[in-house]
N, C-alpha and C positions, 0 to 999 in steps of 0.2 A: 835838352831832354827830348824834344820832338824827334830828333834824328836817331837817338837811341831807341825810341819806340819803333821807328821805321825798320831799323836793323833787326830788332827782336821779331817783328812781324814777318819780315822777309825770310828769316830763318825757319819759319814754320809753314810758309806757303810754297807749294810745289812750283818749280821753275816754269813749267808750261802754263801756269794759271794766268789768265788776263786779270789785271788788277786796276781798279779805278779808285783813287783816293778823292773823297769829297771833303771839303773843309770850309770853315767860316773864315773871317778876316784874320783871325789869329794864326792861320795856317797859310799865309801868302808870302812868307819870307823866301828870298831867292835861294838860300842854301838848302832849305827844306824842299823846295820845288826841284832844284837841281838833283838832289839826292833821289827823289822819286823818279825823275827822268833817267838817271843813271841806271836804275833797275829795269828800265824798259816799261815802266808802269805809266798809266795815264793819271791826270789829275784835273779837277775842277774845283776852284775855290772862289769864294766871294772876296772882294777887296774893296778898299775905300774909293770913293768917287774922285779923290785927289791923287790916286796912284799914278805914277808917271809911266808913259809909254813913248816909244819912238817908232815912227814909220818912215823909212827911207831918210833917216837923219833928222826928221822933224819931230820935235818934242811936243807932247800934248798930254792931257789927263783924261780919265774916263768921263768926267763931267762935260768935257768938250764934245763928246759923242752924244748926239741928241736924236734918238729915234722918235718917231711918232708914237703917241700913246697906244699901248697894246702891241707895239712892234718891237722887233729885235734887230740890232745892228751887230755885225761880226766883221772884224778886221783880222786877217791872217798874217802870220809872220811879223809881229811887232815885238820890239825889245821891251822888256819889263823892267822898270825902275831906272834911276839914273845910272846905275851900274852897267846896264845894257848887256848883262851876261846871260840872259835867258830869253829865248824866243818863244812867244806864246800866241794863242789865238784869243783876242779880246772880244768879249761878248757883252753887250749892254742891252738890257730889257727894261722897258718902261711899262709897268703894269701894276695891277693890284697885288697885294700880298696874298699868297695862297694859304688857306687854313682849312681845317676840318671843323671849325667852330661855326655854329649858326650865327646869323646876324645879331640876334639878341645876346648870345654869349659874347660876341666880339664887342658889342657896345658896353656890356657890363664889365668886361675885362679892362677896357681902356678908360 
């Protein structure tokens, strides 16, 4: 279903348009990301901390990347998932969740 959505959107976007797809964990499948890549579009999606990556043949997971609190770590040209059929830039950020709620609203909500 996701790929049909991509194809429908592609049909209405002018070719010269720069497109960036943002997605949550539901949108981190390799076929989905390969389809986006095949259109020449960009993507950024959240994924699970146990998603598999390979750098120079070495297997690791996002959880193994430990930036300092408030910092970001990026690793370019890593293969995503055990299928190793998609090369991505892995970005890990350790920080507070961003919200537009006040502290009181956050406390009441949780």
